[in-house]
C-alpha positions in Angstrom: 71.7 114.3 77.7 71.8 117.6 75.8 74.8 119.9 76.1 74.2 122.9 78.3 71.5 121.2 80.3 72.3 119.7 83.7 71.3 116.1 84.3 68.2 115.8 86.5 70.1 114.4 89.3 73.4 116.2 89.9 73.8 114.2 93.1 74.2 111.1 91.1 76.9 112.7 89.0 78.7 113.9 92.1 78.5 110.4 93.6 80.8 109.2 90.9 83.6 111.2 92.5 82.9 110.1 96.1 86.0 107.9 96.1 88.1 111.1 96.3 88.8 113.0 99.5 86.8 116.0 100.7 89.3 118.6 99.5 89.7 116.9 96.1 85.9 116.9 95.7 85.7 120.6 96.6 88.3 121.4 93.9 86.3 119.3 91.4 82.9 120.8 92.1 84.1 124.5 92.4 83.8 125.2 88.6 82.9 128.9 88.5 85.2 131.8 89.0 89.0 131.9 89.5 90.3 128.9 91.5 93.8 128.3 92.8 94.4 124.6 93.8 97.4 124.5 95.9 98.4 120.8 95.4 101.1 119.5 97.8 103.5 116.9 96.7 101.9 113.5 96.2 98.3 114.9 96.7 96.9 113.7 93.4 96.7 117.0 91.5 96.5 115.4 88.1 93.7 113.2 89.3 91.8 116.3 90.4 92.5 118.1 87.1 91.2 115.2 85.1 88.1 114.6 87.2 87.3 118.3 87.3 87.2 118.3 83.5 85.1 115.1 83.5 82.6 116.6 86.0 82.2 119.8 83.8 81.4 117.6 80.8 79.1 115.2 82.6 77.2 118.0 84.4 76.6 119.7 81.0 78.4 122.9 82.1 80.3 123.1 78.8 81.0 121.1 75.7 84.4 119.4 75.6 85.8 121.8 73.0 85.0 124.7 75.3 87.6 123.5 77.8 91.2 124.4 77.5 93.7 122.5 79.6 97.3 123.7 79.4 100.4 122.0 80.7 104.2 122.2 80.0 105.4 119.1 78.1 104.0 117.2 75.2 104.3 114.0 77.3 102.3 115.6 80.1 99.7 116.9 77.6 99.4 113.5 76.0 98.9 111.7 79.4 96.4 114.3 80.4 94.4 113.9 77.2 94.5 110.1 77.5 93.1 110.2 81.1 90.4 112.8 80.2 89.2 110.5 77.4 89.1 107.6 79.8 86.9 109.2 82.4 85.2 112.1 80.6 82.6 110.2 78.6 81.3 111.0 75.1 83.2 113.8 73.3 85.9 114.1 75.8 88.6 113.7 73.1 87.6 117.2 71.9 89.0 118.9 75.0 92.0 121.2 74.1 94.7 119.5 76.2 98.0 120.9 75.0 101.2 122.7 75.9 101.5 126.5 75.8 103.4 126.3 72.6 101.1 124.0 70.7 98.1 126.0 71.8 99.6 129.2 70.4 100.8 127.6 67.2 97.2 126.4 66.5 95.9 129.9 67.0 98.6 131.5 64.9 98.1 129.1 62.0 94.6 130.5 61.7 95.2 134.2 62.4 99.0 134.7 61.8 98.3 136.8 58.6 97.2 139.6 60.9 100.9 139.8 62.0 102.5 139.4 58.6 102.9 135.6 58.7 101.3 133.0 56.5 99.6 129.9 57.8 102.6 127.9 56.8 105.1 129.7 58.9 108.2 127.8 60.1 109.0 127.1 63.8 112.7 127.4 64.3 114.2 125.0 66.8 117.4 125.7 68.8 119.8 124.7 66.0 118.0 126.8 63.5 118.2 129.8 65.8 121.9 129.3 66.4 122.7 129.1 62.8 120.8 132.3 62.1 122.4 134.1 65.1 125.9 133.1 63.9 125.2 134.7 60.5 123.9 137.9 62.2 127.0 138.1 64.4 129.2 137.8 61.3 127.1 140.4 59.5 127.5 142.8 62.5 131.2 142.1 62.8 130.8 140.9 66.4 133.5 138.5 67.6 132.1 135.3 69.2 134.8 135.5 71.8 133.3 138.8 73.0 129.7 137.8 72.6 128.8 134.2 71.7 125.7 133.4 69.7 124.4 131.2 72.5 124.8 134.0 75.0 122.8 136.4 72.7 120.1 133.9 72.2 119.8 133.2 75.9 119.5 136.9 76.6 116.9 137.3 73.9 114.8 134.5 75.4 114.9 136.3 78.8 113.7 139.5 77.2 110.9 137.6 75.4 109.8 136.0 78.7 109.4 139.5 80.0 107.6 140.6 76.8 110.4 143.1 76.0 110.9 143.9 72.3 114.1 145.1 70.7 113.1 148.8 71.1 112.6 148.2 74.8 116.0 146.6 75.2 117.6 149.5 73.3 115.9 151.9 75.7 117.4 150.2 78.8 120.9 149.7 77.3 122.1 153.2 78.5 125.9 153.0 78.4 126.2 149.2 78.5 127.8 148.4 75.2 127.1 144.6 75.7 123.3 145.2 76.0 123.4 147.6 73.0 125.0 144.9 70.9 122.4 142.3 72.1 119.6 144.8 71.3 121.0 145.2 67.8 121.3 141.4 67.3 117.7 141.0 68.7 116.3 143.5 66.2 118.0 141.9 63.2 117.1 138.4 64.5 113.4 139.3 64.6 113.5 140.9 61.2 115.2 137.9 59.6 112.6 135.6 61.2 109.8 137.7 59.8 111.4 137.8 56.4 111.8 134.0 56.5 108.1 133.5 57.6 109.5 131.9 60.8 109.1 132.1 64.6 111.0 130.6 67.5 109.4 129.0 70.5 109.3 132.2 72.5 107.6 134.0 69.6 104.7 131.6 69.6 103.5 132.9 73.0 104.5 136.5 72.4 102.9 136.8 69.0 99.7 135.2 70.3 99.6 137.9 73.0 100.2 140.6 70.4 97.6 139.1 68.1 95.0 139.3 70.9 96.0 142.8 72.0 95.9 144.2 68.4 92.9 142.3 67.2 89.9 142.5 69.7 87.7 140.3 67.4 90.2 137.4 67.6 90.5 137.7 71.3 86.8 137.8 71.7 86.4 134.6 69.6 88.7 132.6 71.8 87.4 134.1 75.0 83.9 133.0 74.0 85.2 129.6 72.8 87.0 128.7 76.0 84.5 128.8 78.8 86.9 127.1 81.1 90.6 127.5 81.2 92.8 125.3 83.4 96.6 125.4 83.8 98.7 122.7 85.3 102.1 123.4 87.1 101.2 127.0 87.5 104.2 127.7 89.7 106.4 127.2 86.6 104.8 129.9 84.4 106.6 133.1 83.4 105.3 136.6 82.8 104.3 136.0 79.1 102.5 132.8 80.0 100.6 134.6 82.8 99.6 137.4 80.4 98.3 134.8 77.8 96.0 133.0 80.2 94.8 136.2 81.8 93.7 137.4 78.3 92.0 134.1 77.5 90.1 133.8 80.8 89.1 137.4 81.2 85.6 137.3 79.8 84.2 134.1 81.6 86.5 134.4 84.6 86.6 130.6 84.9 90.3 130.1 85.4 91.6 127.2 87.4 95.3 126.9 88.1 96.9 123.9 89.8 100.3 124.2 91.3 102.5 124.2 94.4 104.5 127.3 95.4 106.7 125.0 97.5 107.8 123.2 94.3 108.7 126.3 92.3 112.3 125.4 91.3 112.8 126.7 87.8 113.6 130.4 88.3 116.7 129.8 86.1 114.4 129.0 83.2 112.4 132.2 83.7 109.6 130.9 85.9 108.4 133.4 88.5 106.9 132.3 91.8 105.1 135.6 92.0 102.4 134.3 89.6 101.1 131.8 92.1 101.8 134.0 95.3 99.8 136.9 93.9 97.0 134.9 92.3 94.2 136.2 94.7 95.3 139.8 94.1 95.4 139.4 90.3 92.1 137.5 90.0 89.5 139.1 92.4 87.2 136.7 94.2 89.6 133.8 93.8 89.1 130.7 95.9 92.1 128.9 97.3 91.8 125.1 97.8 94.6 123.3 99.5 95.3 119.6 98.8 97.3 118.6 101.8 96.7 114.9 102.1 99.7 113.0 100.7 99.3 109.5 99.3 102.9 108.9 98.5 105.2 109.1 101.6 105.4 108.0 105.2 104.5 110.3 108.0 108.2 110.7 109.0 109.2 111.8 105.5 106.4 114.3 105.4 107.2 115.7 108.9 110.8 116.3 107.7 109.6 118.0 104.5 107.2 120.2 106.4 109.9 121.3 108.9 112.3 122.2 106.2 109.9 124.2 104.0 108.3 126.2 106.8 111.5 128.2 107.0 110.8 129.8 103.6 109.4 133.3 103.5 108.0 133.2 100.0 105.1 130.7 100.4 101.4 130.6 100.9 101.6 128.0 103.6 100.2 124.4 103.9 101.1 121.3 105.8 101.2 117.9 104.3 99.7 115.0 106.2 99.0 111.3 105.4 97.2 108.3 106.6 100.2 106.2 105.6 102.2 104.6 108.5 104.8 106.7 110.3 107.5 104.6 108.8 111.2 104.4 109.5 113.4 107.3 110.6 115.4 109.2 108.0 119.0 108.0 107.9 121.5 110.8 108.2 124.9 109.2 107.3 128.2 110.9 107.8 130.9 109.7 105.3 134.6 110.5 105.3 134.7 111.5 101.7 132.7 111.4 98.5 134.1 108.0 97.7 133.0 106.7 101.1 129.6 108.3 100.4 129.4 106.5 97.1 130.4 103.2 98.6 127.8 103.6 101.3 125.1 104.1 98.6 126.3 101.0 96.7 126.4 98.8 99.9 123.0 99.9 101.0 121.5 99.1 97.6 123.1 95.6 97.5 121.9 94.9 101.0 118.4 96.0 100.0 118.4 93.8 96.9 119.7 90.9 98.9 116.7 91.4 101.2 114.2 91.2 98.3 114.2 94.7 96.9 114.5 95.6 93.1 117.3 97.8 91.8 114.6 100.1 90.4 113.3 100.8 93.9 116.4 103.0 94.5 117.1 106.5 93.2 120.1 108.8 93.8 119.3 112.5 93.5 122.0 115.1 93.5 122.2 118.9 93.4 124.8 119.1 90.5 125.8 116.7 87.8 129.5 116.7 88.9 128.4 114.7 92.0 127.4 111.8 89.8 130.9 110.7 88.9 131.9 109.1 92.3 128.5 107.4 92.6 128.6 106.0 89.0 132.1 104.7 89.7 131.0 102.9 92.9 127.9 101.4 91.3 129.9 100.2 88.3 132.6 98.6 90.4 129.9 96.9 92.4 128.1 95.6 89.3 124.9 97.5 90.2 122.8 98.3 87.1 122.1 102.0 86.8 121.0 104.7 84.4 121.2 108.5 84.4 118.0 110.4 83.7 117.9 114.1 82.7 121.6 114.2 81.9 124.5 112.3 80.5 126.6 109.7 82.2 129.7 111.5 83.4 132.0 109.9 80.9 129.5 110.4 78.1 129.4 114.2 78.4 130.8 116.0 75.4 133.7 117.8 77.2 134.7 114.6 79.1 134.6 112.6 75.9 136.9 115.3 74.3 139.5 115.1 77.1 139.4 111.3 77.4 139.7 111.1 73.6 143.0 113.1 73.9 144.2 110.6 76.5 143.1 107.7 74.3 145.0 109.1 71.3 148.1 109.7 73.4 147.8 106.0 74.5 147.1 104.9 71.0 147.7 107.5 68.2 146.3 105.1 65.6 142.8 105.3 67.2 141.2 107.0 64.1 137.7 107.5 65.7 139.0 109.4 68.7 141.6 111.3 66.7 139.0 112.6 64.3 136.8 113.7 67.2 139.5 116.0 68.7 141.5 117.2 65.6 139.3 120.3 65.5 138.5 120.6 69.2 139.6 123.3 69.9 139.1 124.7 66.4 142.2 124.4 64.2 140.6 125.2 60.8 140.8 121.6 59.9 137.5 120.9 58.2 135.5 117.7 57.6 136.3 117.8 53.9 140.0 117.7 54.7 139.6 114.8 57.1 137.6 112.9 54.5 140.6 113.3 52.1 143.0 112.1 54.9 140.8 109.1 55.6 140.6 108.2 51.9 144.4 108.4 51.5 144.9 106.2 54.6 142.5 103.6 53.4 144.2 103.5 50.0 147.7 102.9 51.4 146.7 100.9 54.5 147.8 103.5 57.0 146.0 105.2 60.0 144.8 108.8 59.9 147.6 109.7 62.3 150.3 108.2 60.0 148.9 110.3 57.1 148.7 113.6 58.9 152.2 113.3 60.3 153.5 113.4 56.7 150.6 115.5 55.2 153.0 117.6 53.0 153.9 114.4 51.1 150.3 114.3 49.6 149.4 116.9 46.9 145.7 116.8 47.7 146.5 117.9 51.3 148.8 120.7 50.4 146.6 123.5 51.5 146.0 122.0 55.0 149.4 120.3 55.4 150.9 122.7 57.9 147.8 122.6 60.1 147.7 118.8 60.0 151.4 118.4 60.8 151.2 120.9 63.6 148.5 118.8 65.2 150.5 115.6 64.8 153.5 117.4 66.5 151.2 118.3 69.4 150.2 114.7 69.8 153.8 113.5 69.4 154.8 115.9 72.3 152.1 114.4 74.5 153.1 110.9 73.7 156.8 111.7 74.5 155.7 113.2 77.8 153.6 110.2 78.8 156.4 107.8 78.0 159.2 109.8 79.6 158.3 108.8 83.2 158.7 112.5 84.2 154.9 113.2 84.5 152.3 111.6 86.7 148.9 110.8 85.1 147.4 113.9 86.7 150.3 116.1 85.4 149.9 114.6 81.9 146.2 115.6 82.0 147.0 119.1 83.1 149.6 119.3 80.3 146.9 118.4 77.7 144.6 121.1 79.2 147.3 123.7 79.0 148.7 123.0 75.5 145.3 122.6 73.9 143.8 125.7 75.7 140.7 123.6 76.0 139.1 125.7 78.8 139.3 128.9 76.8 137.7 127.0 73.9 134.8 126.1 76.2 134.4 129.7 77.3 134.4 131.0 73.7 132.1 128.3 72.3 129.8 127.0 75.0 127.1 129.1 76.7 127.1 126.7 79.7 130.9 126.7 79.9 130.9 127.1 83.7 129.3 123.6 84.2 131.5 122.1 81.5 134.7 123.4 83.2 133.4 122.0 86.5 133.2 118.7 84.8 136.7 119.0 83.4 138.0 119.7 86.9 136.0 116.8 88.2 137.8 114.5 85.8 141.0 115.8 87.3 139.7 114.8 90.7 139.0 111.3 89.4 142.5 110.9 88.0 144.0 112.0 91.3 141.9 109.4 93.1 142.9 106.8 90.6 146.5 107.5 91.4 145.9 107.2 95.1 144.1 103.9 94.6 146.6 102.3 92.3 149.9 103.8 93.2 152.7 102.7 90.8 150.1 100.8 88.7 148.2 104.0 87.9 149.2 104.0 84.2 147.4 105.8 81.4 146.3 102.4 79.9 145.0 101.2 83.3 142.9 104.4 83.8 141.4 104.2 80.3 140.5 100.6 80.9 138.9 101.6 84.2 136.7 104.3 82.7 135.8 101.9 79.8 134.4 99.5 82.4 132.3 102.3 83.8 130.7 103.2 80.5 130.5 99.7 78.9 129.5 97.6 81.8 125.9 97.4 80.7 123.3 99.1 78.6 119.9 99.4 80.3 116.7 100.7 78.8 114.2 102.9 80.6 112.2 99.9 81.8 115.1 97.9 83.1 115.5 96.9 86.7 118.2 99.5 87.5 119.0 102.2 90.0 118.0 105.7 88.8 120.4 108.6 89.0 119.4 112.2 88.3 119.5 115.8 89.4 117.0 117.0 91.9 115.6 119.3 89.3 114.9 116.4 87.0 113.2 114.4 89.7 110.3 116.7 90.1 107.0 114.9 89.5 108.6 111.4 90.1 108.6 109.1 93.1 110.7 106.2 94.3 110.4 103.8 97.3 114.0 104.6 98.5 115.9 107.8 97.8 119.5 108.9 98.5 120.4 112.6 98.5 124.2 112.9 98.7 126.1 116.1 99.3 124.0 117.5 102.2 126.6 120.1 103.0 126.5 123.9 102.8 128.3 124.9 99.7 127.0 121.8 97.8 123.3 121.8 98.8 122.5 124.7 99.2 125.1 125.7 96.6 127.7 128.3 97.5 126.2 130.8 95.0 122.8 130.8 96.7 123.7 131.0 100.4 124.0 134.8 100.6 121.0 135.7 98.5 117.6 135.1 100.3 115.5 134.6 97.1 118.0 132.1 95.7 118.2 130.3 99.1 114.4 130.0 99.2 114.5 128.3 95.9 117.2 125.9 97.1 115.0 125.0 100.1 112.1 124.3 97.8 114.5 122.0 95.8 115.3 120.2 99.1 111.5 119.9 99.7 111.1 118.4 96.3 113.9 115.9 96.9 112.6 114.8 100.3 109.1 114.3 99.0 110.3 112.0 96.2 110.8 109.3 98.8 107.9 106.9 99.5 109.3 104.6 102.2 112.9 105.4 103.0 115.1 108.4 102.8 118.9 108.7 103.1 120.6 112.1 103.6 124.4 111.8 103.3 127.1 114.4 104.2 130.9 114.1 104.1 133.7 115.4 106.3 135.7 116.3 103.2 134.8 116.4 99.5 136.9 116.7 96.4 134.9 118.6 93.8 136.1 120.4 90.7 139.7 119.4 91.5 139.8 121.0 95.0 139.2 119.5 98.5 136.7 121.2 100.8 135.5 120.8 104.3 132.0 122.0 104.6 129.5 122.2 107.5 126.4 120.2 107.5 123.6 121.5 105.2 121.3 124.0 106.9 118.4 121.9 105.5 119.5 118.9 107.6 119.6 121.1 110.8 116.0 122.1 110.1 114.8 118.5 110.5 114.0 117.6 114.1 116.5 115.2 115.6 113.9 112.7 116.6 113.1 112.1 112.9 116.8 111.1 112.2 118.8 108.0 112.6 122.5 109.0 112.6 125.0 106.6 111.1 128.6 106.7 110.0 131.5 108.3 111.9 130.8 111.7 113.4 134.4 112.0 114.5 136.3 111.5 111.2 139.5 113.6 110.8 139.7 115.2 107.4 142.8 115.3 105.3 143.9 117.0 102.2 143.0 114.8 99.2 145.9 115.9 97.1 149.2 114.3 96.4 151.7 115.5 99.1 148.9 117.5 100.8 148.9 118.3 104.5 146.3 117.1 107.0 143.9 119.4 108.8 141.8 118.7 111.8 138.1 119.1 111.1 137.4 120.1 114.7 140.2 122.7 115.2 140.8 123.8 111.6 144.5 123.9 112.5 147.4 121.9 111.0 147.6 118.4 112.4 150.9 116.7 111.6 149.3 113.3 112.3 146.1 113.7 110.2 147.7 112.2 107.0 148.7 109.2 109.0 145.4 108.9 110.8 143.3 109.0 107.7 145.7 107.3 105.3 143.8 104.8 103.1 144.0 101.2 104.3 145.9 98.8 102.1 143.4 97.4 99.6 142.3 93.9 100.4 143.9 91.2 98.3 141.8 90.5 95.3 144.0 87.9 93.6 142.2 85.1 95.4 139.8 84.5 92.6 140.5 82.1 89.7 138.8 81.1 86.5 136.3 78.3 87.3 135.6 79.4 90.9 132.0 79.2 92.0 131.1 82.2 94.0 128.1 83.6 95.9 127.1 87.3 95.7 124.5 88.4 98.1 122.5 90.4 95.4 123.2 88.4 92.3 123.3 84.8 93.7 125.5 82.0 92.5 127.9 82.3 89.6 131.1 81.1 88.0 134.2 83.2 87.4 135.0 83.2 83.7 137.7 85.8 83.5 140.3 87.3 85.9 142.2 90.5 84.9 144.6 92.1 87.4 144.3 95.9 87.5 146.7 97.6 90.0 145.6 96.7 93.5 142.3 95.3 92.3 141.1 92.6 89.9 138.4 92.8 87.2 136.2 89.7 87.2 133.7 88.5 84.7 131.2 86.2 86.3 128.4 84.2 84.8 125.6 84.3 87.3 122.7 81.8 87.2 120.0 84.4 87.5 121.3 87.7 86.1 123.7 86.6 83.4 127.3 87.8 83.0 128.5 90.7 85.2 131.8 92.6 85.2 132.8 93.4 88.8 135.8 94.8 90.6 136.9 92.2 93.2 137.6 94.6 96.0 134.0 95.9 95.7 132.3 92.5 95.1 132.8 91.0 98.6 131.8 87.5 97.4 132.0 84.1 99.0 134.1 81.5 97.1 132.2 78.2 97.2 134.9 75.9 95.8 
């Protein structure tokens, strides 16, 4: 077959795609003109994109190198290219399947000299940009506490998304001194990049647009080269990306975009849903093809998703359907608290595994990272393998590691590793070179770092930093004295550390995402309060540190391991799981409090709910609580409006609908959930039950666990009202479990 000449029998070519449904085939064979493929969740959009390219090649409509397929991540681009090569036939490897950034870099390597760059220009990553902006702030005498380098860079990125140059920002600054400073930083930043023959990621797209607009011959070359332009995940594009693909596809007009307006959830990254909503207006004569048949989920799950998303005002409209079975009803579980919520998740998973399920069948999806803490704790205590995707385990997050390191050093001042982590957090002008000298002295005399810094003035090589080192040692001494005095509870000691280190203000000054980090810091306070409630007089600092070490060290699992997956709803987009839990289905949590009063933001939250619901293939659990401790405070929230949008016949309600809430703080007062008034008996009504005796286990006991099978107890360590057990199981190896959570049968 010669390129540009159709095969004699197009019918034979089309027959190769007969396995696809009617709408998928329509999308594949509609090759000319602008096309919007509205691909619902689980409708096979990538399959359509790959097969559309294969059809264009096999039908001789274009040579492979005349096809440009753009997506968002290198991984997605690699998978797309691999699948195209598998089905596209001869020459399919020449298709341009790439991300926006790599496509632009390739063009700029060839024509960047038109803009003052060489073909060897450097691409600055985030760290490079931060270092440069720090220098600029110093040069302009701008205090980081007034305007941090991260804040400036974030604002510059937003301006670049909108294709606004420094002169444009200066024009809109008016009397806003903050914007004026940012505009000045922006101008200097761009000049320094140009001088350094460098671009950042946003520049790659904007300079390509500028190249095309200022050099008609270059634009004409690429317009002629790319006869067909296709864009995946179109709902995630921003204004500059829209402008780029508009320029590339203008001559031939063969632009095909694939996306789902109902899954546009990245507004905070600059994505604009208007690109997909206004496609027919921007590209005249556009054809819209809806892929509504879902191959992933049960009918019940899809009915729930359709009923939720239909309440949005910003959408083009479609209804998912499936030939899959109706399936089980969605479980709406009411828990008394976030701990009860987490225990329900753990118990349900263990029951499922005992019935033959794999741990990897289960996913826990949450609105905010702070929700993961209680779930991680419950899974760890139950011995359930789990991993966090798209984020860090709660106790592995930087700010949590900092605060727990303070507690570790208070508990053991001679812990050199953790002391070196915190000695300059917050900043105390104690540099790495100084600490290297301290470590060398300690190694030479056989003393710990702490011992050396307490007497730093005794060592001539530390003379310049001695006062700072000894001041830090005095701070730690004060904490140690407080912890040993018996005058402070564990929670009060934690607050003492926060106050005297001024750690929250450090986060505000140094971290662009300080709000989320402070939320995590407050969530650690919640965990400490709960630990005190659980362990009473045994809630010592050492016991708490051992507890959290169990949570982080219980097991290491790789991405392919049989383990439960935990992630935010944003991270879950594009994935699917047999069984999904979505905790926190309460107004104020999901949707978040910040979005409830703003219609556009609430629409995006509802799209996020739609994404979460449609991740489930077979079974979906929505969980709400009567009270929830989050960020150090206890709240009593109403049921999420997204739950109320699901028809009751699709739901199976479990849990206690009549739980009375109580204040989850030490010495707090009770409050009736129904009346909202003070209830003097609420504390008594909802007081935690005495923990079951867990000292019945002994080394050598043979036990049976419903998920892990038979095993032998090899270690028994009392911990407050619970016992930590190490058990060698026949099938899954050694596990560390908390006895009160394990619920095992003793066989001998």
